[in-house]
C-alpha positions in Angstrom: 373.3 206.9 22.0 373.0 206.9 25.8 376.4 205.9 27.0 380.0 207.1 26.8 380.9 203.7 25.4 378.6 204.2 22.6 379.4 207.8 21.6 382.9 207.3 20.3 383.3 203.8 19.0 379.8 202.5 18.1 377.8 203.0 15.0 374.1 203.7 15.5 373.4 200.2 14.0 375.5 198.6 16.7 373.8 200.5 19.5 370.4 199.5 18.1 371.5 195.9 18.0 372.8 196.1 21.5 369.4 197.4 22.7 367.5 194.8 20.8 369.7 192.0 22.3 369.5 193.4 25.8 365.8 193.5 25.5 365.8 189.9 24.4 367.7 188.9 27.5 365.2 190.6 29.7 362.3 189.0 27.9 363.8 185.6 28.3 364.2 186.2 32.0 360.6 187.4 32.3 359.5 184.2 30.7 361.5 182.1 33.1 364.2 181.0 30.7 367.2 182.2 32.8 369.7 179.7 34.1 371.7 181.4 36.8 374.5 183.2 34.9 374.6 180.6 32.1 373.2 180.2 28.6 373.4 182.7 25.8 371.8 184.7 23.1 374.1 186.1 20.5 373.6 188.7 17.7 375.7 189.7 14.8 376.9 193.3 14.7 375.5 194.9 11.6 378.1 195.9 9.1 381.0 194.2 10.9 382.1 190.9 9.4 382.7 188.3 12.1 381.7 190.4 15.1 378.9 189.5 17.4 377.5 190.4 20.8 377.2 188.1 23.8 376.2 188.4 27.4 378.9 189.2 30.0 379.8 186.0 31.9 378.9 186.5 35.6 375.7 188.5 35.1 372.2 187.2 35.3 369.9 187.7 32.3 368.0 190.3 34.3 371.2 192.4 34.7 372.1 192.6 31.0 372.1 196.1 29.5 372.9 197.4 26.0 376.1 198.9 27.3 377.5 195.8 29.1 377.1 193.3 26.3 380.5 192.1 25.2 381.5 192.4 21.5 383.8 189.7 20.3 385.0 188.2 17.0 384.5 184.6 15.8 388.0 183.8 17.2 387.0 184.9 20.7 388.9 188.2 20.8 387.2 191.1 22.5 386.5 194.0 20.3 385.6 196.5 23.0 386.9 197.4 26.5 384.4 195.3 28.4 385.7 194.3 31.9 383.6 191.1 31.7 384.8 187.7 30.6 383.0 185.5 28.0 381.9 182.0 28.9 383.9 179.6 26.7 381.0 177.1 26.6 378.9 179.8 24.9 381.6 181.2 22.7 382.6 177.8 21.1 379.1 176.9 20.0 377.9 180.3 19.0 381.0 181.4 17.1 381.0 178.1 15.2 377.5 178.8 13.8 378.1 182.5 13.2 381.3 181.7 11.3 379.7 179.0 9.0 376.1 180.0 8.6 375.5 183.4 7.0 371.8 183.3 7.9 372.4 182.7 11.6 372.1 186.3 12.5 370.8 185.5 16.0 371.4 182.3 18.1 369.7 181.4 21.3 370.6 178.4 23.6 368.8 177.6 26.8 368.5 174.9 29.5 364.8 175.3 30.2 363.3 172.4 32.1 360.9 171.5 29.3 363.5 171.8 26.6 366.0 169.7 28.5 363.3 167.1 29.4 362.2 166.6 25.8 365.8 166.5 24.6 366.4 163.7 27.1 363.8 161.2 25.9 363.8 158.8 23.0 362.1 160.3 20.0 362.6 163.9 21.1 359.7 166.2 20.1 356.7 164.4 18.8 353.9 165.9 16.6 351.2 165.7 19.3 350.3 169.3 19.7 349.8 172.5 17.7 353.2 173.9 18.3 355.1 170.6 17.9 353.5 170.3 14.4 355.2 173.6 13.5 358.6 171.8 13.8 357.8 168.4 12.3 360.7 167.6 10.0 362.6 170.8 10.9 364.5 169.8 14.1 368.1 168.5 14.1 369.5 166.4 17.0 373.0 166.3 18.4 374.1 163.7 20.9 375.5 164.9 24.2 379.3 165.0 24.4 379.7 166.9 27.6 380.0 170.7 28.2 380.6 172.4 24.8 384.1 173.8 25.3 386.1 171.7 22.7 386.5 173.1 19.2 386.6 169.6 17.7 383.0 169.0 18.5 382.1 171.7 16.0 382.4 169.6 12.9 379.8 167.2 14.3 377.5 170.0 15.4 377.5 171.4 11.9 377.0 168.0 10.3 374.0 167.2 12.5 372.5 170.6 12.0 372.6 170.3 8.2 370.1 172.7 6.6 368.0 173.0 9.7 368.1 176.0 12.0 366.5 174.4 15.1 368.3 171.8 17.2 367.6 169.8 20.3 370.9 169.1 22.0 370.2 165.7 23.5 370.3 165.6 27.3 371.2 169.3 27.1 368.6 171.8 25.8 367.3 174.1 23.0 369.3 175.7 20.2 367.6 178.0 17.7 368.8 180.4 15.0 367.1 183.2 13.2 367.7 185.5 10.3 366.6 188.2 12.7 366.4 188.3 16.5 362.6 188.3 16.6 362.6 185.2 14.4 364.9 183.4 16.8 362.7 184.5 19.7 359.5 183.2 18.2 361.2 179.9 17.3 362.4 179.5 20.9 359.0 180.5 22.3 357.1 178.0 20.0 359.5 175.2 20.7 359.4 175.8 24.4 355.6 175.7 24.3 355.7 172.5 22.3 358.0 170.9 24.9 355.8 172.1 27.8 352.7 170.7 26.2 354.3 167.4 25.3 355.3 166.9 29.0 351.8 167.8 30.2 350.2 165.5 27.7 352.5 162.6 28.6 351.3 162.8 32.2 347.7 162.2 31.1 348.1 159.1 28.9 349.0 158.1 25.4 349.1 161.2 23.2 347.4 161.5 19.9 349.9 161.8 17.0 348.9 164.2 14.2 349.0 162.4 10.8 351.7 163.5 8.3 349.1 164.9 5.8 347.6 167.1 8.5 351.0 168.4 9.5 351.7 169.3 5.9 348.5 171.4 5.7 349.3 173.0 9.1 352.8 174.0 8.0 351.5 175.3 4.6 348.9 177.5 6.2 350.8 178.9 9.2 351.8 182.1 7.5 348.1 183.1 7.3 348.0 183.2 11.1 351.0 185.5 11.4 351.0 189.3 11.8 352.8 191.2 8.9 356.2 192.6 9.7 358.4 189.5 9.6 358.5 186.3 11.8 358.2 187.1 15.4 358.4 190.9 15.1 355.0 191.7 16.6 355.4 189.0 19.2 358.8 190.2 20.4 357.6 193.9 20.4 354.7 192.9 22.7 357.0 191.2 25.1 359.4 194.2 25.2 356.4 196.4 26.1 355.7 194.0 29.0 359.3 194.2 30.2 359.2 198.0 30.0 356.3 198.2 32.4 358.6 197.1 35.2 362.2 197.8 34.2 363.7 199.9 31.4 367.3 199.6 32.5 368.1 197.3 29.6 368.1 200.3 27.4 371.1 201.8 29.1 
């Protein structure tokens, strides 16, 4: 472990989780998914029930490091000596899902232009391109209720999510969950691409909608086009290598 913070109070598993999450913030920034000091990616701390890592409120995604991530519990209490606050808008939503969904190991929420745009039109994401077909029948929707700072909205968020792990927050943005961080990353990347292409297609005319039977074949066969190692693992590793070419400070 590379920091004084890590040497006394962290397990090796937590430090590895911190480095993985810090890398993810830098990858999101490299891909243009930052939103000033807002938005969040959270990751459960291995071996610690109810503990997860979140970005320090006030820092840009490009400033996040393994050592400055904030460790909190699902009630919002800090579990480390971080000097940084936590954005309530991020805590309320992410803590809710970490509390109630054992498989939501990593959660990402962004306000990308494409994600917000598609979340703000009737019909949401339509099966009119390769990536959108990945998500047909797998996206939940939640109506906009204002900034997510009220605990009572949680019941409706969970009800609308149901058994899905991808959600478009109407008029708001993208929310994805993964059993691993790379899985959450590749879900977000694919959904973002689907939204970007939908917007581009709409500017050209009436899009071609893929028939249900073709979508079924596409989703059935997707696994044959994936690299072994788990969903998103190779994709995320490639993006981390790109980040490392210009800045390795996330590792600190």
